[in-house]
N, C-alpha and C positions, 0 to 999 in steps of 0.2 A: 611151314616156315613162312613168316611174314616179314617184309622189309619195312622198317619204320624209321622215322626221323623224329627225335626228341630235341626240343630247344629249351634251355633254361636261361631266362633273362633275370639276372639278379641286380643288386645295387652296384656292384663293381664290374662284373663281367657278364658276357653272354656266350653260351656254350652250345655246341651241337654234337649230337651223337646219331649216327646212322648205323643201324644194326639189323641183322637177320635174327628174329626171335622165334623160338619154337616153344610155345606154352606146354606142350605135352611132355617134352623131355627136360624143360627148365634150362635150355641152352640159349645163350645170347652170344652171337658172333659179331664182333665189332668190325665195322667196315671203315668208319671215319669218325674221329673225335677231335674237336678243335675248340679253341677258346680265344676270345679277344677281350682285352680290358677296354671297356667303353665308359665306365663311371656314369652310368644312367642316373645314379643317385647323387650326383654332384649338387650340393647345397640344398637337397630336399629337406633335411632336418631343420634348416634355417628358414627356408622360403615356403615350404609346403608345395612347391611346384617343380616339374621337370624342366631343366634349362634347355633353351633351344639347341645349344651346341651339344649337349648330352644326347638329345633326341637324334640329332643328325649323325652322331658317331654310331649310335645304336642302329639306325636305319641303314647306314653304310655296311655294317656287319651283316644285317639281315639280307641285303642284296648279295653279298658274297655267299652266304649260306643257301640262298635260294638256288643259286647256280649248282652248288654241290648236291643239293637234294634232288634237283632235276637230273643232273649227270648220273647219279647212282640209282635213280628210279625208285625212290621210296614211295610206297603205296599210301601210307598215312603219315600225317604230320601232326604233332601235338606241341603247342607252344605254351609254356608255363611262365608266368611273370610273378616275381616275388616282391620282396619288401619295398623297394623304392616306388614301384608303380601302384602298390597298395596304398601308399601314403599320399600320392600326389593329387592335387586338385584338378590338374589338366591331363589326367590319364587317358581321357577320350582322344586326345591328339596322338598319344602313343599307340592306342588301339587301332585307330584309323590308319596310321602309317604301316603297322605290321600287316594288317589285312591287305592293304594295297600291294605290298611287296611279296608276301608269302601265301596270301590266299586263305589264311586261317586266322581266326580271332584269338588273341592272347587270352589265356585264362588267368585272371588275377586271382590266385588261390589264397586261401587262408593260411596262417602259420601252421595250423594243425594238419592241413592237407600237405603242406610243404614237408612237415616232419614225417608224415607217413611214407611219402615218395622216397625220402632220404633213407629211412629205415630199411625199407624193402630193397632199395638199390644196393645198400651197403652190406646187408646181412644175408642175402640170399645164398651166397657162396660160402658163408662162414658157419652155417647151421650144422654142417657135418663135422666141424673141427673139435676133436676130442680135447685139444690142448687149451681151449678157450672156454672159461666158465660162463654160465648164464646166471642172470639175464644180461643182455647187452644194453649199454647206454650209448646211443648214437648221438653225437653232437656235430652239427653242421654249422660251422662258423662262417657266416657270409659277410657281405659288406655292410648291410643294414641291420640284420637280425641273426640270432642264433637259435637253432631248433634243437630241442632236447627230446629224445624218444627212448623210452624204456620198454623192452619187450624180449620175448624169446619165441621166435617164429611169427608171432602176431604182436601188434602194438598193445601194450598195457596202459601207457600213459604218455602224453605228449604235450609240450608247450613251446611256443615261440616267444622270444623276448627280444626287445629292441636294443640289442647290443651287438655290434659288428665292427669290423676293422675300420670301415670308412666312417661310420657314425661316431665311433669313439674318437677317431682322429679329428674329425671336424668339430666335435663338441669340446674336446680337451686339449688338443695339441696344436690347433691353429691360433696364431697370434699375429696381429697386424697384417693379416692377409697371407701369411706364410706359415709353414710348419715349424714348430719349435725344433731346433737343430743343435744338440739333442734336447729333448724336453726337460724341464726342471723337475726336481723331486716333488714339488708341490703339485704340478700338473699330473704327474704319474700317480700320486697319492689320490687325487680327485678322480682320475680314471678307474683306479682300483675300487674306490668307494662305489662308483657308478655300477661297475660290473658286479660287485657284491650284492647290491640292491637287486639287480636283475636275477642273480642266482637265487636270492630269497624268493622272488616271484616265481621262478621256474619250480622251486621246491614246494610251493603250495599245491602243485598238481603232480609233479614227477618226483617220486622218492629217490633222490639222487644217491643217497647212501646205500641203497640196495643194489647198485650197479656192481656186477662182478667183473665185466670186461668193458673198458672204455674204448669206443671206436670213433675216431676223429676223421672228419671229412672237410673238403674244400681247400682253397688255396693257401690260407694261412697255415693250416696244419701240414699240408704236403710241402710247403716251403720250409717249415721248421724241420720237417723230417729230412728233406734233402740236405739242409746244412748239417744236421746231426750225423748223417751218413757220410759227410765229407765228399759229396759229389761235385764234380767240376762242370758237368752238364746235367740238365734235368733228365732223369731216367725213370720213367713211369713204372717200369717193371721192377726196379730196385725199391722204389718207394712203396708200391702197393703191398699191403700187409706187413710192412716193417713195423717193429715194436720199439718205440722210443721211450727210454726211462724218464721219470719225473726229474731226476737231477740234471739230465742233459737238456730238457725243455727249460728248466729254470736258468741254466747257464746261458743258453741261446737268447732267452728273453731279456736277461740282464745286458747282454752284449748288444742286442738290437736297440734297446732303450737308451743306451749310453753312447751309441754311434752317431756320427753325422750322416747326412744324406749321401755324401761322397763315399763314406765308408760302407754304408749299406748297399749302394749301388755297385760297389766293387765285389760283392759276394758273387761267385760265379753263377749260381743257380737262381739269382734274383731276377724276377721278371720286372721290367722297368715300371710297369703299372702298380707294382706292390711296394716299391721302395719307400714311399712315405706312409704306408698304412700297416706294414708288417709288424712294427713294434706293438701296436695296439692289438692286432690279431694274435700275436704270440702271448700277450698278457691275458687275453680272454682264455686261451687254451690253458695257460698255467693256473689261472684262478679256478678253472673247472677242475683241474686235476687235484689241486689242493683242497677244494671243497668236497670232492667225492672220496678222497683218500686213494686215488688211483696211483699205483706205482709205475705205470707205463700207459701209453696210448698206442692202440693198434690203428695204423693209418691205412685208409682205404681210398683208392682212386675211383672206386665205384660208388656212386652217390645218387643224388636226385635225378640226374640224367638217365641212369639205368632204371631207376624206379619209374620214370615217365615212360620209358620204352616198354617196360613190362606192363604198365597200365594199358597201353595201346593193344598189346597182344592179348591181354586177358579180357 
């Protein structure tokens, strides 16, 4: 048994998992899992650089995580950085800050690596389920990118595309420095067209139509699931492996895209950091389901973090 710490720093959030992992038995015992919305990718799509205030928010979260890692005595730490830091001209500032705080260098991984971690993290405990057909299509809808991975036990095909809830919001729903509230039909149509183009790009490598079970990961998906389940408080155990039908995803997406900021913020399970980007995230999920013909999405709370933890142990 090895105690490990996995950090996933994405465009919108930074997350930590500390777990005891036994590669011989395939057992992962979670000790601490937490998330902060830091919006590292703020304006990266427009400026090509990480904003100073976004870096400081991220470093503040890293300082908190360093205390937790030390307190629980993790033997090894792996810090994986994804879409926003891949795109930024000044990512050296980000790397230097993380090394100073956590003592490890962030690995700015490729989209394909990100996809592989997500796949193994999400499917390791699903492989024995007789009620789920193969192959799995795992979709990880992040802030800046979405990863598509098709496989059954191992990865058959993977591709990362630059479509995520933050990127789509900033590209299509920001007007005169503020979020369209609610967005106009024309802005929604432009966003749908952008997502469709990205799905075409994904389909060049990943045969989306071959998916037998769609597995959805990350905050946009889990938030849609929490709304669909009618939760008044976020309940990870209830959300994990819930199965949300297409009709319910369509209904929630329509609701989110026609709601105001105040109305979205009033949804009980809505994290404050997702209020302005959840409409775009839900639309990405809906577009994927419609493209693949999926009648439902199996929601997983285990994702790239679990995959990173397994990679340390293995």
